[in-house]
RODO-2510 file (C-alpha; in nm, 4 decimals, decimal comma):
residues 75
     n   res          X          Y          Z
     1     m    -2,8194     1,0703    -3,5714
     2     a    -2,6432     1,2891    -3,3148
     3     v    -2,2711     1,3627    -3,3145
     4     s    -2,0637     1,5167    -3,0343
     5     v    -1,7981     1,7545    -3,1609
     6     r    -1,5608     1,7726    -2,8667
     7     d    -1,1977     1,7958    -2,9840
     8     i    -1,2691     1,7919    -3,3596
     9     t    -1,0405     2,0903    -3,4137
    10     t    -0,7523     1,9573    -3,2023
    11     d    -0,7597     1,5787    -3,2443
    12     t    -0,7229     1,4396    -3,5957
    13     s    -0,8801     1,1066    -3,4969
    14     d    -1,1906     1,2790    -3,3588
    15     a    -1,2090     1,4973    -3,6687
    16     l    -1,1890     1,1931    -3,8955
    17     i    -1,4567     1,0077    -3,6987
    18     v    -1,6963     1,3040    -3,7148
    19     e    -1,6236     1,3602    -4,0841
    20     t    -1,6888     0,9904    -4,1551
    21     i    -2,0163     0,9915    -3,9615
    22     i    -2,1347     1,2990    -4,1525
    23     s    -2,0378     1,1373    -4,4839
    24     m    -2,2068     0,8051    -4,4009
    25     a    -2,5242     0,9802    -4,2887
    26     s    -2,5300     1,1845    -4,6067
    27     h    -2,4953     0,8743    -4,8233
    28     l    -2,7792     0,7114    -4,6290
    29     e    -2,9899     1,0272    -4,6709
    30     l    -2,9978     1,0875    -4,2944
    31     e    -2,9683     1,4234    -4,1236
    32     v    -2,6973     1,4790    -3,8646
    33     i    -2,7331     1,7003    -3,5590
    34     a    -2,3968     1,8008    -3,4145
    35     e    -2,4217     1,8359    -3,0376
    36     g    -2,1932     2,0360    -2,8124
    37     v    -2,0897     2,3116    -3,0538
    38     e    -1,9182     2,5733    -2,8386
    39     y    -1,6784     2,7563    -3,0704
    40     e    -1,6877     2,9137    -3,4153
    41     n    -1,4058     2,6919    -3,5438
    42     e    -1,6142     2,3824    -3,4586
    43     l    -1,9114     2,5288    -3,6437
    44     n    -1,6943     2,6088    -3,9471
    45     f    -1,5497     2,2555    -3,9498
    46     l    -1,8985     2,1054    -3,9443
    47     r    -2,0274     2,3349    -4,2182
    48     d    -1,7254     2,2532    -4,4350
    49     k    -1,8004     1,8815    -4,3933
    50     g    -2,1670     1,9220    -4,4875
    51     c    -2,3350     1,9151    -4,1465
    52     l    -2,6178     2,1686    -4,1406
    53     n    -2,7790     2,1095    -3,7986
    54     y    -2,6161     2,2051    -3,4703
    55     q    -2,6826     2,2743    -3,1059
    56     g    -2,4653     2,3885    -2,8206
    57     y    -2,3445     2,6770    -2,6078
    58     y    -2,2187     2,8611    -2,9175
    59     f    -2,5832     2,9422    -2,9878
    60     s    -2,7266     2,9592    -2,6350
    61     k    -2,6843     2,8305    -2,2842
    62     p    -2,9768     2,6207    -2,1556
    63     l    -3,2769     2,8449    -2,0870
    64     s    -3,5765     2,8205    -1,8608
    65     r    -3,9093     2,8039    -2,0395
    66     a    -3,9814     3,1679    -1,9489
    67     d    -3,6448     3,2833    -2,0847
    68     f    -3,6950     3,0763    -2,3993
    69     d    -4,0406     3,2266    -2,4546
    70     q    -3,8937     3,5745    -2,4082
    71     l    -3,6157     3,4985    -2,6581
    72     l    -3,8715     3,3819    -2,9151
    73     n    -4,0851     3,6910    -2,8634
    74     e    -3,7828     3,9186    -2,9129
    75     s    -3,6860     3,7501    -3,2407
***
């Protein structure tokens, strides 16, 4: 199940929706992937609510295959 996190730190309705989705998924033993994480406060919100999988510009902009391979080799 994928969740978009836009506005979760500024809109209480969006925050409640995301929190509810994370809770429902947890009770159903599903993993959640939060998409669109761009800022540390969004990441912290998600961690606090029990979401452990994320993707977004906070971690990396989209990369070409060559750049991705280089990033993996440098790690």
